[in-house]
N, C-alpha and C positions, 0 to 999 in steps of 0.2 A: 318641506322636502319636495324636490322635483322628481318626477318619474325618470328613472335612468334611461328609458328609451328616448327621451327628448334631449339628452346630453350629447354634445358633439364628440366627447371622448369615447363614449360607448358606441355611438354611431360609426365612428371611424374604425373601431375594432370589429364591429359587426360586418361592415362592408369588406374589410380585409379578409375576414373569416369566410364570407360568402365567395370572395374571389378565389380563395384556396379551394373551397369545395368545387367550384366550377372547373378549375384547372385539373383537379384530381379526378373528377368525373370522366374526363376524357383521357386519362392516363392509363387506363386498363389495370391489369393486375401487377404491374411492375413494382417490386419492392413494397409490398403491402405494409410491412412494419414501419417503413419510413413514412409512408402516406398517413398511417394512423397516428404516428408520433407527431407529425405536423398538424393534423387536425386537432389532436388533443391539446397541443400547445396553444393553437389559436383560440380554442374554446376556453382554455384557462385564462387567457388574457381578457377576453370579453366578460367572463364570469367574475373575475377579480375586480374589474372596473365597475360592473353592476353592483357588486357587493359594497364597494367603497362608496359609491354614489347613493346607496340606499340607507346608509347608516345615519342615525339621528345625531350621534356624537361625531362632530366634525373632525376631532383629533384621530379617532379610530378610522373614520372614512379616508382621511388624508393618508394615513399609514398604509391602508389597503391599496390606495391608488399608487403609492410609491412602490409597494410590492409588485404591482403590475409591470413596473419598469424591468424588473428582473425576468418576469415571464415573457416580456417582449424580446429580451436577449435570447432566451431559450427558443422562442419561435423563430427568430432570425437564424439561429444556429441550425434548427431543423430545416429551414428553407435552404441554407447553404448545403446541407447534407443531401437534400432532394435534388438540388442543382448539380452537385458533384456526382450523383448517381445517374444523371441524365433524365430524371423525371420532369424537371423543369428546364425550359429553354433559357438561354441567356436573357432574352427580352422579358419573359414572364418572371424569372427570378428577380431581375432588377426592379420591375414594377412592384412586386410584392414586398421586396426588401425595403424599397423606398417608402411604401405605405407604413410599414412597421417602424422604420427609422423616424418618420414624421410623428407617428403616434408616440414614440418614446420621448421625443422632444416636448410634445404637448403634455405628456404625463409629468415630465420633470419640472415643468413650469406651473403645475397645479398648485393652488393655494387653498 
């Protein structure tokens, strides 16, 4: 079993989560509920991937990885909400949304 920290799927989710943190650190107090929802969704993605990669039973691990696809969709919805409320600029939204879209594609091809 490989350490999940070394897996590219987990690394991609971690980088995207850190990018969200960086953006929100500069956002101030605007719409705290939306910011917390976005952070929570990003953490859920990284945690679900770590859980899936840590399982000895490959079938269970694969199912957890596939569950992360839905969590990515939730995160992308939270990103759209933050963008719609003006917390994220167009450029920042596109960058983060593209990161999560790419992660979703990678998760869907996981075997």
